[in-house]
N, C-alpha and C positions, 0 to 999 in steps of 0.2 A: 509338443514343442518344449524344449528345455528353456530354463529361465534365461532370457537375453541379458546382455551386459547393460548396466545403467549408464547414463551419461557420465556420472562421477567415475565409474570404473574405467570407462574408455579414456576419459581425460587423464586419470592417474596413470594408466598404462602407457599412453602416448607420451606424457611428460617424463615418465621414468625410462623411456626408451625400450620398453618391452613390446610395444606395438607401434607401428608406423601409422601416420594419418592416412596414407594410401591404402594400407591393409584394412583399416577400419572403414574407409569409404568403399572399397571394393566389396567387402563383406555385406555392407548395406545394399549396395547396388545389385549384388548377386541374389540376395533374398528378395528384393523388390521384383526382379525379373522372374523369379521362381514362384512367388506367392501372389503377387498383385493381379495377375490375369484372372484369378478366381474372385477377387474382392473389388477391384476397380477403385482403389483408394487414391491412386495417383492420376492426376490430369496430365502432368508433364514430368519426365525424369531428365534431369540435367546432368547426364553422365560426364560429358567432356568438361563442362564447367566445374563440376565437383572434383574430378580427378586432377585438373589443373590446380585448383585451390589446395588440394591435399598435398600435391607435389611441392607447391610453394612453401607450405608449412614444414615439410620434411627437410627442406634445404637449410633451414636455420633451427636445428633441433635445440640449440642452447636457449632459444627464446621461448620454447614451448612451456616451460615450467611456470612462466608468468601469465599464461593464457588460461582463464578459468574454464574454457570449453574446447581446449586444444584437441583437434581431430574428431570432435563429436559430430556424427552425421545428423542433420536436422532437416525436416521438411517444412514447407510453408503452405498455409492455406492459400488457395488460388485467388484471393482478393488482396494479396500483399504484393506490391510491385518489386520486381527484381530486374535490374538493368539487362535488357536484351533477351529476357525470358518471356515467352508467351504468357499473358495474364488475362484470364477470361472472366473471373468472378462467377463462373458457372453460367455465363450468358452468351448467346449467339451474337448479341449486339456488340460484343468486344472481340469477335473473331479476328485474328490476325494482329491484335494489339500487342506490341512489345515495348514496355516502358523504357524511356531513356535514362532512368534513374533508379536507385535503390530506395526502398522504404527505409526510414530511420532504423527500425528494428532489424532489418536485414544487414545494414551497414554495421550495426553494433554487434550482432551475432558474429559476423566475420572478423571484426576486430578482436573479439574474444576467442577466436580460433575455431569457431564452428565451420562445418562444411555443409553447404546447402545441396541436398541431393535431388530435390524436386518440389513440385507444387501439387498439393492435394485437392481432390474434388470437393465441391461444396454446393449447397443450395444456391440458386441464382441470386446474386447480390446479397447472399447470406440470409435470404428470406425463406425459412423453413425449419422444421424440427425433425426431419427424417433423411435429408439429402436426396429425396426423390425429386426435388425441383431443379436439379442440375440439368442444363440443356444437353449434357454430354453423357448422361446415364447415371443410374444410382450407384451408391456404394453399399456393399454387403457387410453385415456385422460378422466379425471373425468367429463369434461364439455360435452363430446359427445363420447360415447363408440365406435363409428365407426371411430374415429379420432385418429391420433398418438399423443403422449404426447410431441414429440420432442426428441432429443437425443444429445449425448449418455446417459445423466443422466436423462432419461425419468422416470425411476422408482422413483428416489429421488423427482423429481418435482411433479409427480402424488401423491406420499405419503403425501407431504406437502399440496398440493391443496385439497386433500380429507380429510384433518384433522386427518390423522393417526399419524402423528408426527408434532410438530411445526417447526422442523428444520431437514434438512438432508444434508450430505456432498455429493458433486459431484466433478467431475474433468472436467476441461475446456481446450481443446487443440485448437479448432477452433470455440468455441461457445457452448460447450456441457453442460455448466451450464446455461448460459443466454438464449439460444434459448428455451430449454424446460421450463425454468421458465416463459418465455413470453407466450408460448403456453398453459401453465396450469394456468396462472393468478396469479403467485406468484413472489417473489423477488429472484434474483440470482446474486451473485458476483463472478467475476474472479479477484483475486488479481494480483498485479504486479508479474511478474515471479521472483522467489526468495524470495518472502515475506513469503511463507509457505513451510515448508520442504516437499519434495517429497519422503522421506524415507518410504517405505512400500506401495507406489503407484505403481501398475503394469504398466510399462512404455508403452506408445504408441509412442509419439514423444518428446524426452526429452527436447529440447530447447523451447517447446511450452506448455507442460503439466503444469497445476497448479490446486491445490485443493482449493475449496472454498465452501461457504455455500449457500444453498437454503432455504429460510425462508418465512414466511408469512409477516413479516414486515422488514423494513430497520434496525430498532433497533435490532431485533433478529439477523440479519446477522452481524451487528457490534459487538454484544456480542460474537458470535461464532468466528469471525475472530480474535478478541483480544485474545481469548483462544488458538487458534491454530497457530498464526503467530510467527515469530521470528527465529533467527539462531538455527542451530542444528548440533552438532558434527557428526551426522550420515549422513549429506548431505552437501557436500562442496559447493553446489550451493545455499544453503539457506543464504540469505544476512545478513550481520552484520549491520542491520539498526534498530534503535530503533522502538518499536511498541507502537503506541499511544493507549490511552483508547478511542476507536472509539465511543462507546455509550455515554460517558461523553461529547464528543466534539459535539454532535448533537445540533444544534441551534433551536431556536423557529421560530415563524411565520415570522420574519423579515429576515430570513437567505438569501433570494434571492435578497435583495435590494443591496447587494454589490457583486453580482455574474455576471460574463460574460459567456454566453453560445454560443458556436460556432455551426453553422449549415452548413454542406456541402451539400447545396441544389441540386447541379448538380448530386450527387450520387443517388438522389431519382427520377431522370427523367424517368427511365425505370424499368419495372419489379416489381413495388410495387403495391400490391392490393389496390384498391380504398378505401376500408374500413380502411385499415392500414394507408394509407396516411391521411385520414380525422382524424383518432384518433391521429396521430402524430402532425398534424397541430393544433388540439385543445389543445394538451399538450403544444406545444410551445407558443400558445396564453395564456394559463394559467400561464406559467412561466413568460412571459412578464408582464402580468397583476399584478403579485405579486412582480414586481420590478426588475426582471432579465433583463440584457442588452443582446439582441440577436444580434449576428454579423454573417455575412456570411463569410465562409472560403472555400478554395479549398483544396481538398485532391486528387491531380491529379493522383497519382499512385495507389490509392485504387481500381481503376477499374481492376487492375491486381492482386488484392489480392487473389482471388480464385485460379487462376493458380499458383501463388507463393506458397500458402499454400499447395496445393495438390502435388506439387513437393517436397517441404521440408518435409512435414509430412510423405509422403509415403517413402521417402528415409530413414528417421529416423526409421520408423516402420519396414522396411526391415531389418535394423541392429538389432533393439531391439528384434524382434521376432525370430531371428536366434537361440536363446537359447532354444526354444521349440522343442526338437528333440527326446523326448521319453527316454532320458537317465537319467536326473537328477530329474525330478518331473513331475507330470501330467500323462496322459495316454501314453501307449506304444502299438502300433499295434502288434497283435500276429504274430509270425514268425515261419517258418519251420526251421529245423536244418541247411538246406543248404543256407538259406537266408543271405545276406551280411548286414553290418552295413548301407550302403547307402540305401538298400531296406527298412530297419527298419525306417530310417529317412523319407523316401518318404511316406511310408504307414501311419506313425504316423501323419505327417503333412496333408496328404490328408484327413484322417478321422477326425482329430482334429480341423482343421480350416474351417470356413465357407466361402462362396463365396466372400463376401466383403473383408475379411481379405486376402484371396488369391489374389484378384485383386490388393489390395494396396501393398502387398509384391512384386508382379510382376512389378508394376509401379515403386516402389522404387528401386528395383534391376536394372531396366532398366536405370533410370536416374543417378544411381551411376556407371554404367558401364564405362569402359575406353573410349569408343567411343562417349559417350553422356554426360559425367560429365560436361564438360565446357559449352556445349550448353544448358543444362537444369538446373542441380543442382547449378552450380556456378552462372549462370545468375539469378536464382531465389533468391539466397542469396544477390546478388547485388541490385535487385529490393526491397528486404526486407528492406535493408538499406534506400532506397529512401522513402518507406512507413513510416518508423520510422521518417525520417527527415520531412516529410509532417506533421506528428502529432506534432513534436517538434515546428514547425513554428506556427501551429494553436493554440497550448496550450501556446505559448509565449504571446498571446494577449487575451486568454480566460481561464477561470477556468476549463471548461470541454467542450467536444464535444458531441452533442446530435444527436442520430440516432434512427430510428426504430430498434428494435432487430431482427425481422424477416420480410421479405418482404410480407409474407402471414400469415393468421391464420393457425391453425392446418389443415393439409390435411388428406384425408381418407387413410385408410390402403390399401396398394398395388398400390396407385396412382402414385408413383414415383419409385417403386422398379425395374421396367424394364428399367429405364432411369437414370443411375448413375449420368450423368451430371446435369440433372434437380434436382436430390436429392442434389448434392453438392451445387447448387445455393441457397439452403435454408440458407446457412451460409454466404451469401454475405455481410451482415452488421456486422458479428461477428468475421471474421477471422483476420481483420486488427489489433485489439487490441493485441491478442497473438503474432502476427508477430512482433509488435513493443514492446512487453513486458510490456504493459500498463494495469492498473487496469480498470475494466469496470463493470457496474452494470445494470441489467434490472429490471424495476419496472412496475407494471400494469398501463396502461394508457387508457383503454377503451375496446370496443368490436367491432368486425366486423363479421357479420353473426352469432351473438350470441356466438362468440368464443373470448377468451381473446387476447389482443394485448399488446405488451411490448414496453416500452420506454427505451432507452439505454443511459447511460452517460459514457464517456471515460475520464480518468484523467491522470495527470502527473505520472511518475514513483514514487512509494512508497507514493503517496498522496491519499491513500484511504480515509483519513479523509475528504477531500474536496468532493470526489465522494459520500461518505455517506451523507455529509451535504446537498448537492444539492438534492440527491434522497429523503432524509427524508423530506426536505422542500416541494418538489413536492407532496410526499405522504400525508403530513399533510393537504394540500389544496384540496385533492380529496377524493372520497370514493371508487375508483376502487379496492383498496387493500382489502376492506371489503367484496367484492363479493365472495361467496362460491358456488361451484357446488352442485346440489342435490345429496343425496346419491344414488348410483346405484340402479335402480329399483323403485326409488321414483320420482314422477312427480313434476314439479314446479321449 
């Protein structure tokens, strides 16, 4: 596969009149139709809606120069609401649901000139690290069709990696943007919690969920974040913090010479694949060779992050998913005349939810119960505070913290489904950032066993500009981001 156009290239060509929005849209739709049957990245393709939107943009070409994403085809993770478009969050319980409104991020993308071409497949209610938990089938990794693409935003990552779209939105609760981006060899950003409105995002764990971009380049991710970030009257948790022009703030080749990067080396002592470790070490050497100051730090409480995350996230999921009862929207189990309301609830949730969602609801209900709240949920919140304080100390003496994104490359389908704990450990390096509410980005940094490896930078709250600057400087000094997988069925 040849190097696909970036969002920046498409936008510049459309704005200059060298490419029409319709042509850009049709090219994306053609590639989706040709490539996606082998990958399963898309849940829904909105062909007519996308072409109508592209034609509307082309009618007023004089206005395109002012649109930062003019004509750029973009995909949405299928837990983001788009008016009139089937939205399932990967769950049978939402079969047939078509939202009557757009998520704030969708409205902002379209105001910026983007063209939404479809919804991508995800783990059910964003609960998973492999996209094997989707009720509609798994997504395949474009680099190896027998491997998972990561999760829960696996469809978005696979769509970008395979060149079907230059950018896609995902959501990140414990790593669900960064981990699939790493395993598919693309860039993924989790913004600071509160940087992007969650209005229209189907909730998993509200104190952790955050929407962000998956893109081929750091610059493209910066363009998209600038378009979607900022306060929102529809979301009281969207922070009233100014939004920088992230793409304009990206520096040149000397950006690392005034940068300090912290490495928590003791976190890498166990459980890290040797190929991943080697790729990470080479990345750190490359950063140092270009002027970055490397400092060792301790994040002593991060070893508890997986346990803390799965206590807090399941507790919030238990509360958020209580609304799916067969009454207001989604599916309703058929009932006999003599059946009770409680029976209807039970049958609807039994049929509508998959095994992983049921497991997390049970765990969350347990840790919130009167007899165990203090021992589990309250204790987890206390350790969450300690994790945040560890990062505050580390980032007081460094611009960013660097980590591998995933401890292993993409694993094979079915390899971890019988062992939930082993599956949860795939998030060991990504859960700390959302627990602390911090921005974090994953960029490609090499290969292990011919599979992509990701490098992660974690920054200070609302300092996405620095995170982008460091990631962009690393990207400019390497060629890993230029690697593209072969089209499915094509060798080489």
